[in-house]
C-alpha positions, 0 to 999 in steps of 0.5 A: 862354727861346727861345735855350735851346731853340734851343741844345738842339736845335742840339746834338741836331741835330748827332747826326742824321747819325750816327743816320741812317747807323746806321738806313740801315745797319741797314735795308740789312743787313736788306734784303740778307739777305732772300732775298725782297727782289729789289732795293733802290732809294735815291733823292733826297737820301738817295742823293745824300747831300745831306739836310738836317743 
């Protein structure tokens, strides 16, 4: 039973980097189009691209 759950999560986890890239792209697009935003600062693992997959 646990093995089935683990496999299901492993499959969905492989899609996370793609979803993360889409979300980040949408956020950056929104922020860069807003004239009230003066700067965007990405830091940590998100900026380095070394986040957990």
